[in-house]
N, C-alpha and C positions, 0 to 999 in steps of 0.2 A: 175764223179770220184772225189774223195777227194784228197787232196795233199798227204795224207798218203799212199793212194792206188797207186798213181803215183810213189812215192819213193820206194815202195815195189815191183813194177811190173818189172820182170826180163828184159823184152825187152826195157824198158825205162831207164836202168841204163847204165852208161858209154857212154852216147851219146856225139858226138863231137860238139854239139850245145846246146843252152839253150832251155828249155821248160818251159811252165807255164800253169796254167788253168785259165779259165775265170770264171765269176760268175755263169755260168750254168754247170760248171764241164767239159767243153770241153778242150782238150789239144791244146795249141798253140805252134807252133815251130817257133822260131825266125830265119829268114834266115841269112846266113853268109854274112858279108860284103865282097865286091869284093877285097879289099886289104888284107883281111885275107886268101882268097883262094889262093893267090900267095905264101903263106908260106907252102904249102903241099910239 
């Protein structure tokens, strides 16, 4: 996937966490830090 495809994909919009793609186009999701989960 390209970054433009990720930005336009409906299921990847408005996520409560950060995502990025690696050099092979794979989506990587950053885990939420423990202290952030306490703010739910």
